[in-house]
N, C-alpha and C positions, 0 to 999 in steps of 0.2 A: 521072315518078311511076308508081306501080303501076297495074295495069289493073282495080282494084276500082272499085266504084260507091258513091255516097252511100247511107248506110244509115239515115238519120234525117231528120226535118224540117229540122234545122239543116244537115245535109249537103246536102239539096236546095236550101235557100235559098242556101247558100254557092256551090253550083254555078251557080245562076241568076245571082247577083251577079257571080261570076267571069267567066261567059260574056258578060254585059253589059259588063263592064269591058274584056274582050279585044276586043270588037267596036267599042267607042267610041273617039272621038278622045281623045288624052291630056288635052286641056284639059277635056273633059267628065267626066273621072274624078276631078277634084279634090274632096276633102271638106274644107271649111273648118272649122277648129275655133278657137273664140275664147272667152275668158273674162276674168275680172278677179280680182284678189286685193287684199285690204286688211287692214292690221293693225287689229285690233279691241280688243286688250287686251295691253299689254306687247309681247311678241314673238309672240303668237298671231295668226294670219292666217286669214281665211276667203276661200276661192276659190270663185267662182261661175261655173258653166258651164251656161247655160240655167237651168233651175229646180233644179239640183243644187248642193249646197254641200259643200265639202271643207275641213276644218279642219286647219291645220298649225301647230305650236307648237315651242317649245324646252323642254327640261327646266327645272325650277325652279332647278337648280344653275347654269344658264346665263342666268337672267333671264326664263325663260318661265313659263307657268302649268302646264306638265307635263300638259296635257290631250289632246295629240295627238302623232303622230310629228313629228319635225323635218323640214325640207325635204329633207335628204339621204336620210332614211329613206323619205320619200314618193316620191322618185325611184326608190329601190330597189323599193318596192312597185309602182310603175307598171311598172317593167321586168319584175318577176316576173309581174304580172297579164297584161301584154301577151304574154309568152311562153306563159302558160297558155291565153289566148284563141286565140292563133295555133295552138298544138298542137291544141286541141279542134276548132277550125274545120276544119283540114286532116285530122284523124283522121276526123271525120264525113264530110267530102267524099270521102276516099279509102277509106271503109268499113273503117277500122281500129278495132278494139274497144279502147277505153280506159275503165277503170273510174274512175280518179282521176288528177289531175295536181296537182303542187305544185312550188314552186321554193324551195330554200334559197339565200338570198343573204347575202353578206358582203363588206365592203369596209372600208378604213381611211382616215380623213382625218387628215392631219398638220395640227394647228392653227396651225403656223407660217405656212402659206399663207394661212389665213383672217385671221390677225392681221397679215399683211404684214411679218413680221419676218425672212423668209428668201426672197429672190427666186428661189432655186433650188428651192423647194418649191411644188408646185401647191396651189391652194386646193380643188381637187376630188379625187375618187378617182383614184389612179394606176392602179388595177386593181379589178375587180369579179369575184367568184366567184359563179356562178349554176349550181347543181346541180339539174337537173330530176329530180323523183321521179315516176315514172309506173307505175301499176298496170295491167297488161294481160295477156291470155292470148296475145298475138301473139308471134312469134319475135323475137329480138333484132335481126336485120337489118331487119325491118319497122319496129321502133321507131327504130332508128338512121336509117333513111330519113326517118321522120316528124320527128325532131329536126333533121335536116339541112335539111328544108324550112322548119321554124320558124326556124332560124338564118339563112336567106336572106330570109324574108318577114316577120318580126316588125318592125313599125314602130318601136317604142320601142328595141328592140335595135339597129336600124339607126342611130337617133339617138345612142345611146350609143357605138357603135363608130366612127362617122364624124363628122368635123367638120360642124357645122350652123351656118350663118350666123345669128347672133342680132343683130338691129338694136336696140341699146339706146338709147332716147331718153328724154326727160323732159318733163313739163309742170309748170311752177312756178306755184303760186297763193299768194296772200296770205290767211292766215286772217282770217275776219271775227269781230268781237267779239260 
C-alpha cells in the first residue's frame, strides 16, 4: 500500500483497529454476526440483527406485497454497500481523497433454476457486474490501487466470489390452535 497516512477520524480508527487485528491471535479477531428472518405477510420477510430490522419482499406480480427489494436485490445491495464501505475505510486509512463512492450493480436470474425445471440452470446469478463510481482528485493509478485493495479485502465480495459453506438445517414445530 502507499506511504500516505490516515487523514480523518475514520482513517485513524481504521488504522487502530487494523493494528489491533494484526497483533492479535486469529481466534481473537472473529466478529460473530447473527440474526433471524421471518415471513410476516405473504412473501414479505423481516430480518432482525440486534435492534435493526431489514424488510425483504417480492413484487406483487410474484405474490409479494411489493414493499421492499427482493432477496436477490438485497444481496446485490449488500455487495454494493460492502464495496463502498471497504473503499471508504481504505481511502481514509491510506489518506486518499474521495468525494463520493457508488456502485452500479446488475445481474440476471434465469427462473428455470428457481422453478427447478432445468437442472443445467443455476438458481442464482451466474455472473454479477459491479461498476464502482468514484469521485476523486487523485490520479487514476492511486484509485486503481484503492480498488485493488477493496477487491482483496471486501468481505461480501469475498463471499460472493468464493464458495462459502452454508449449513442448512431446520426446526419443525406443530402450530398451536
